C-alpha positions as a Markdown table, in Angstrom:
| # | Residue | x | y | z |
|---|---|---|---|---|
| 1 | Met | 139.6 | 226.8 | 75.9 |
| 2 | Val | 141.9 | 223.9 | 76.7 |
| 3 | Ala | 141.6 | 222.4 | 73.3 |
| 4 | Lys | 142.0 | 225.9 | 71.7 |
| 5 | Arg | 145.1 | 226.7 | 73.8 |
| 6 | Ser | 146.7 | 223.3 | 72.8 |
| 7 | Ala | 145.9 | 223.8 | 69.1 |
| 8 | Arg | 147.3 | 227.3 | 69.2 |
| 9 | Ala | 150.5 | 226.0 | 70.9 |
| 10 | Glu | 150.9 | 223.1 | 68.4 |
| 11 | Arg | 150.3 | 225.5 | 65.5 |
| 12 | Thr | 153.1 | 227.8 | 66.7 |
| 13 | Gln | 155.4 | 224.8 | 67.2 |
| 14 | Thr | 154.6 | 223.5 | 63.7 |
| 15 | Ile | 155.3 | 226.9 | 62.1 |
| 16 | Asn | 158.6 | 227.2 | 64.1 |
| 17 | Gln | 159.6 | 223.7 | 62.9 |
| 18 | Ala | 158.9 | 224.7 | 59.3 |
| 19 | Arg | 160.9 | 227.9 | 59.6 |
| 20 | Ala | 163.8 | 225.9 | 61.1 |
| 21 | Leu | 163.7 | 223.5 | 58.1 |
| 22 | Ile | 163.6 | 226.4 | 55.7 |
| 23 | Leu | 166.5 | 228.1 | 57.5 |
| 24 | Thr | 168.7 | 224.9 | 57.3 |
| 25 | Gly | 167.5 | 223.8 | 53.9 |
| 26 | Pro | 168.8 | 224.5 | 50.5 |
| 27 | Asp | 169.4 | 228.1 | 49.3 |
| 28 | Asp | 166.4 | 228.1 | 46.9 |
| 29 | Leu | 164.0 | 227.2 | 49.8 |
| 30 | Arg | 165.4 | 230.1 | 51.9 |
| 31 | Ala | 165.0 | 232.5 | 49.0 |
| 32 | Arg | 161.5 | 231.3 | 48.2 |
| 33 | Phe | 160.0 | 231.5 | 51.7 |
| 34 | Ala | 161.9 | 234.6 | 53.0 |
| 35 | Gly | 159.7 | 237.3 | 54.4 |
| 36 | His | 156.4 | 235.3 | 54.5 |
| 37 | Thr | 154.0 | 236.0 | 57.3 |
| 38 | Ala | 152.8 | 233.0 | 59.4 |
| 39 | Ala | 149.6 | 232.7 | 57.5 |
| 40 | Gly | 151.3 | 233.2 | 54.1 |
| 41 | Leu | 153.9 | 230.6 | 55.0 |
| 42 | Val | 151.2 | 228.0 | 56.0 |
| 43 | Ala | 149.3 | 228.6 | 52.8 |
| 44 | Ala | 152.5 | 228.4 | 50.6 |
| 45 | Leu | 153.7 | 225.2 | 52.4 |
| 46 | Ala | 150.4 | 223.4 | 52.3 |
| 47 | Ser | 150.1 | 223.8 | 48.6 |
| 48 | Arg | 153.6 | 222.5 | 48.0 |
| 49 | Arg | 154.0 | 219.4 | 45.8 |
| 50 | Pro | 157.8 | 218.6 | 45.7 |
| 51 | Arg | 159.2 | 216.9 | 42.7 |
| 52 | Pro | 161.7 | 214.2 | 43.0 |
| 53 | Gly | 165.2 | 215.5 | 42.6 |
| 54 | Ser | 168.0 | 215.6 | 45.1 |
| 55 | Thr | 167.3 | 213.5 | 48.2 |
| 56 | Val | 167.7 | 216.3 | 50.7 |
| 57 | Gly | 165.6 | 218.8 | 48.7 |
| 58 | Tyr | 162.8 | 216.3 | 48.1 |
| 59 | Ala | 162.7 | 215.1 | 51.7 |
| 60 | Thr | 162.7 | 218.7 | 53.0 |
| 61 | Gly | 159.9 | 219.6 | 50.5 |
| 62 | Ile | 157.8 | 216.6 | 51.7 |
| 63 | Ala | 158.3 | 217.6 | 55.3 |
| 64 | Leu | 157.5 | 221.2 | 54.7 |
| 65 | Gly | 154.3 | 220.3 | 52.8 |
| 66 | Glu | 153.2 | 218.1 | 55.7 |
| 67 | Leu | 154.0 | 220.8 | 58.3 |
| 68 | Gly | 152.0 | 223.3 | 56.2 |
| 69 | Arg | 149.0 | 221.0 | 56.0 |
| 70 | Arg | 149.2 | 220.3 | 59.7 |
| 71 | Ala | 149.2 | 224.1 | 60.5 |
| 72 | Gly | 146.3 | 224.6 | 58.2 |
| 73 | Phe | 144.4 | 221.8 | 59.9 |
| 74 | Leu | 145.1 | 223.5 | 63.3 |
| 75 | Asp | 143.9 | 226.8 | 61.9 |
| 76 | Gly | 140.6 | 225.1 | 61.0 |
| 77 | Gln | 140.3 | 223.6 | 64.4 |
| 78 | Ile | 140.9 | 226.9 | 66.1 |
| 79 | Gly | 138.2 | 228.4 | 63.9 |
| 80 | Arg | 135.7 | 225.7 | 64.7 |
| 81 | Leu | 136.4 | 226.1 | 68.4 |
| 82 | Asp | 135.9 | 229.9 | 68.1 |
| 83 | Glu | 132.5 | 229.1 | 66.5 |
| 84 | Leu | 131.6 | 227.2 | 69.7 |
| 85 | Ile | 133.2 | 229.6 | 72.3 |
| 86 | Ile | 132.0 | 232.9 | 71.0 |
| 87 | Pro | 128.2 | 232.3 | 71.3 |
| 88 | Leu | 128.7 | 230.8 | 74.8 |
| 89 | Val | 130.6 | 233.8 | 75.9 |
| 90 | Thr | 128.3 | 236.3 | 74.2 |
| 91 | Gly | 125.2 | 234.7 | 75.9 |
| 92 | Arg | 126.8 | 234.7 | 79.3 |
| 93 | Ala | 128.7 | 238.0 | 79.5 |
| 94 | Pro | 127.8 | 240.5 | 76.7 |
| 95 | Gly | 128.7 | 243.4 | 79.0 |
| 96 | Leu | 132.2 | 242.1 | 79.5 |
| 97 | Leu | 132.6 | 241.6 | 75.8 |
| 98 | Ala | 131.5 | 245.2 | 75.2 |
| 99 | Leu | 134.5 | 246.5 | 77.2 |
| 100 | Tyr | 137.4 | 247.9 | 75.1 |
| 101 | Gly | 140.2 | 245.4 | 74.7 |
| 102 | Val | 138.2 | 242.4 | 76.1 |
| 103 | Gly | 137.7 | 239.8 | 73.4 |
| 104 | Pro | 136.1 | 236.4 | 73.4 |
| 105 | Asp | 139.3 | 234.6 | 74.7 |
| 106 | Thr | 139.8 | 237.0 | 77.6 |
| 107 | Thr | 136.1 | 236.9 | 78.5 |
| 108 | Ala | 136.1 | 233.1 | 78.4 |
| 109 | Leu | 139.2 | 233.0 | 80.7 |
| 110 | Leu | 137.7 | 235.4 | 83.1 |
| 111 | Leu | 134.4 | 233.5 | 83.2 |
| 112 | Ile | 136.3 | 230.3 | 83.8 |
| 113 | Ala | 138.3 | 231.9 | 86.6 |
| 114 | Ala | 135.2 | 233.3 | 88.3 |
| 115 | Gly | 133.0 | 230.3 | 87.6 |
| 116 | Asp | 129.4 | 230.4 | 88.7 |
| 117 | His | 130.4 | 231.9 | 92.1 |
| 118 | Pro | 131.9 | 235.3 | 91.5 |
| 119 | Glu | 131.2 | 236.2 | 95.1 |
| 120 | Arg | 134.1 | 234.0 | 96.1 |
| 121 | Leu | 136.3 | 236.9 | 94.9 |
| 122 | Arg | 135.7 | 239.1 | 97.9 |
| 123 | Ser | 137.3 | 242.2 | 96.6 |
| 124 | Glu | 138.3 | 244.0 | 93.5 |
| 125 | Ala | 141.9 | 243.5 | 94.4 |
| 126 | Ala | 141.4 | 239.7 | 94.5 |
| 127 | Trp | 139.8 | 239.9 | 91.1 |
| 128 | Ala | 142.6 | 242.0 | 89.7 |
| 129 | His | 145.3 | 239.6 | 91.0 |
| 130 | Leu | 143.4 | 236.7 | 89.5 |
| 131 | Cys | 143.3 | 238.5 | 86.1 |
| 132 | Ala | 147.0 | 239.4 | 86.4 |
| 133 | Val | 146.2 | 243.1 | 86.1 |
| 134 | Ala | 146.9 | 244.1 | 89.7 |
| 135 | Pro | 149.3 | 247.0 | 90.1 |
| 136 | Ile | 152.6 | 245.8 | 91.5 |
| 137 | Pro | 153.5 | 247.7 | 94.6 |
| 138 | Pro | 156.8 | 249.5 | 94.4 |
| 139 | His | 159.8 | 247.6 | 95.9 |
| 140 | Gln | 157.6 | 244.7 | 97.0 |
| 141 | Gly | 159.0 | 244.9 | 100.5 |
| 142 | Arg | 162.6 | 245.3 | 99.4 |
| 143 | Ser | 164.8 | 248.3 | 99.8 |
| 144 | Pro | 165.0 | 250.4 | 96.6 |
| 145 | Ala | 168.7 | 249.5 | 96.1 |
| 146 | Ala | 168.3 | 245.8 | 96.6 |
| 147 | Gly | 167.3 | 245.1 | 93.0 |
| 148 | Ser | 169.8 | 247.3 | 91.3 |
| 149 | Thr | 172.9 | 245.8 | 89.7 |
| 150 | Pro | 175.5 | 248.1 | 91.3 |
| 151 | Ala | 174.1 | 247.6 | 94.8 |
| 152 | Ala | 174.0 | 243.8 | 94.3 |
| 153 | Thr | 177.5 | 243.5 | 92.8 |
| 154 | Ala | 179.5 | 246.3 | 94.5 |
| 155 | Arg | 182.2 | 245.3 | 96.9 |
| 156 | Pro | 183.8 | 247.7 | 99.4 |
| 157 | Thr | 187.1 | 248.9 | 98.4 |
| 158 | Met | 189.9 | 247.7 | 100.7 |
| 159 | Pro | 192.7 | 250.1 | 101.6 |
| 160 | Cys | 196.0 | 249.3 | 100.1 |
| 161 | Gly | 198.3 | 247.5 | 102.7 |
| 162 | Gly | 201.6 | 249.0 | 101.6 |
| 163 | Ser | 203.4 | 250.7 | 98.9 |
């Protein structure tokens, strides 16, 4: 899960870098790659073979091609890690996977959090807090007005001292 999380973060960063280059690049690049989904952008960039021309356009094209190939490599890495993670999770907690909205990633993270000693989580509330799904109590010990903008910024009106 650590390797998958870092690959996913690096893929996002790579796509953001490519979009920034497109945004600041020549007009024809912006027009060519406008409206692409992330997957479509990666595929289009990875297949790019820039032709020598203007220095800026050529250098930008090379950089975009490399970023596209890097994102494609990371997609493959994430897929290979899924091929390893899904059977492990399925074998360990098939009932958890069967729950609506609980996929392999969530199941893996919950298993990692509980470890081999789920009894250390002494209550359902402790488990809910660990999973970040615990209901937040209203006001969390504050008065209802303490978090409001008018109550936090209002100043008493002072009487006018003279006319």
